[in-house]
Structures are given as C-alpha cells and as structure tokens.
C-alpha positions in Angstrom: 89.2 118.7 127.4 92.1 116.5 126.6 92.2 112.8 126.7 94.5 111.7 129.5 94.1 108.0 130.0 94.4 105.1 127.5 94.2 101.4 127.6 95.8 99.3 124.8 95.7 95.6 123.7 96.9 93.7 120.6 95.4 90.6 119.1 97.1 88.3 116.7 94.5 86.2 114.4 95.6 82.8 113.4 95.7 84.0 109.7 98.6 86.3 110.6 99.1 90.1 111.3 98.1 91.9 114.3 95.4 94.5 115.4 96.2 97.0 118.1 93.4 98.8 119.8 93.2 101.8 122.1 90.3 103.1 124.3 90.8 106.4 125.7 89.1 108.5 128.4 89.2 111.8 130.1 89.0 110.3 133.6 91.0 107.6 135.2 87.9 105.5 136.1 87.1 105.2 132.4 83.3 105.9 133.1 83.0 107.1 129.6 85.2 106.4 126.5 86.2 109.4 124.6 88.0 107.7 121.7 88.5 104.2 120.2 90.9 103.4 117.5 92.6 100.4 115.9 95.7 99.9 113.8 96.4 96.8 111.6 99.9 95.5 111.0 100.3 92.9 108.1 103.6 91.6 109.6 104.3 90.9 113.3 107.3 89.2 114.9 107.0 85.7 116.2 106.4 85.2 119.9 109.6 84.6 121.8 109.2 83.9 125.5 110.8 86.7 127.5 110.8 89.1 124.5 107.1 89.6 124.1 107.7 93.3 123.6 109.4 92.7 120.3 106.0 91.4 119.0 103.8 93.9 120.8 105.7 97.2 120.7 105.7 97.9 117.1 101.9 97.6 116.9 101.4 99.9 119.8 103.8 102.5 118.3 101.8 102.4 115.1 98.6 102.7 116.9 99.7 105.7 119.1 101.7 107.5 116.4 99.2 110.3 115.8 97.3 110.2 119.1 97.4 113.3 121.3 99.8 112.5 124.4 98.3 110.5 127.0 99.2 111.0 130.7 98.7 107.3 131.6 98.6 104.3 129.4 97.5 100.8 130.6 98.9 97.7 129.0 97.9 94.0 129.3 100.9 92.5 131.0 103.8 93.4 133.2 105.8 96.6 133.2 108.7 94.9 134.9 109.1 91.1 135.4 110.9 91.0 138.8 111.8 93.3 141.8 115.1 94.2 140.2 113.4 95.8 137.3 113.8 93.3 134.5 111.9 95.0 131.7 108.6 93.7 130.5 106.4 95.0 127.8 105.1 98.1 129.9 108.7 99.2 130.6 109.5 99.1 126.8 106.2 101.1 126.1 107.3 103.6 128.8 110.9 103.7 127.5 109.6 104.4 124.0 108.0 107.5 125.4 104.5 106.5 124.5 103.2 107.8 127.8 104.9 109.3 131.0 103.2 106.7 133.2 102.6 103.2 132.2 100.5 100.7 134.2 100.8 97.0 133.5 97.7 94.8 134.4 98.4 91.1 134.2 95.7 88.4 134.7 98.0 85.8 135.7 100.9 85.6 138.2 104.4 85.6 136.8 106.7 83.6 139.2 109.4 86.2 139.4 107.0 89.2 139.6 106.8 89.0 143.4 106.7 92.8 143.6 103.4 93.2 141.6 100.6 94.7 143.6 97.7 92.3 143.8 94.3 94.0 143.1 91.0 92.2 143.8 88.0 93.6 142.0 84.3 92.7 142.1 83.6 89.4 143.9 86.6 87.6 142.5 89.1 86.0 144.8 91.6 86.0 141.9 93.7 89.1 141.8 95.0 91.1 138.9 98.8 91.9 139.1 99.7 95.5 138.8 103.2 97.0 138.0 104.0 100.4 136.9 106.6 103.0 135.5 106.3 106.7 136.0 103.7 106.2 138.7 104.0 104.5 142.1 102.9 100.9 142.2 100.4 101.8 145.0 98.8 104.7 143.0 98.7 102.4 139.9 96.9 99.7 142.0 94.5 102.2 143.4 93.7 103.5 139.8 93.1 99.9 138.6 90.9 99.2 141.5 88.8 102.3 141.0 88.3 101.7 137.2 84.6 101.3 136.1 82.9 98.0 136.0 82.0 95.5 138.6 83.9 92.4 137.3 87.4 91.3 138.0 88.5 92.8 134.7 87.8 96.6 134.5 85.4 97.5 131.7 87.9 99.5 129.6 90.3 96.5 129.5 87.4 94.3 128.4 86.4 96.8 125.8 89.9 97.3 124.4 90.3 93.4 124.3 87.1 93.1 122.3 88.0 95.9 119.9 91.5 94.4 119.3 89.8 91.1 118.4 87.2 92.7 116.0 87.4 92.0 112.3 89.1 94.5 110.0 
C-alpha cells in the first residue's frame, strides 16, 4: 500500500542550518505513521518577512527529493496569504510539484488571510487556520478536523514538529 499523506516542518537551531522533517501515513487521519524522515541543510536563507518560502522551500525539496509521491502534503503555515491568492509557503510547495494537494495549517491568524477556514479541535477555543491548493478549503478543513489526536494541534503535526527539532 502506498503512502498518500504527509506532514512536514522545518526547524532552525540557533547554531545555524535547518532540519526538515516528514511524517507520512497511508490514511488522512494519520492514525498510524508509516514513515518518518529528516534532512539536514548546513546553509539556509535568512528569514525575510513575506518571503518565508525562500527559507523553507529548499529544505522541503531536499527532504522530499526521493520520497514516493504523496497525494496530500500538510505544511505549517499558509498556502495563500489573502483572498486574492497572494502566495504563501504552501503555494510555493504546491507550485514546485511536491504534492498535487497542499494544505496549510497555521496556528496564528494572519491579518490578511480572511479566507482561511477556522478549525476548532479538542476543547480549544482557539482555531487553527486552514488554507489549501489542489483541494477545496472545505475538504482541507474537514481533513484537519478529522486528524488523530484530541488536542488543538493534530498528533501528526506535533510529531513532525518534534522530529524537526530533534538533534542530528
């Protein structure tokens, strides 16, 4: 059975470089993880507001270079930054062909992203903000809502964050 769903994150330690991480599953709910992997980059671009993708995209490309194609890829952040489609990280991931459907899950509201679908999980009253490319925003929000875990942050996203922060 092929792995169809992935979640990615990148961490930048104070000492420099960056570690990209992937957790992948055969089912959208991520009830079980079929694969974990990381990739280390010695050099990463500086953070530039509004150009976050320049820092994150090279790490994700390196991470997914030899991974069997995923149907859906979940990124930490926004796909698009406003209702007119101003590209965010997720759009650049989708445009690079890393997956035919990309879902952005952001933990904080971005003032111009008034189109983002709010998703409440667990007992939290603070929503996650979901945007998407290659899949309808409504379907993307439903997928995030149904992901395993009872906390505000789906378990797969907590796991990939922890994996990205792990030591080399």
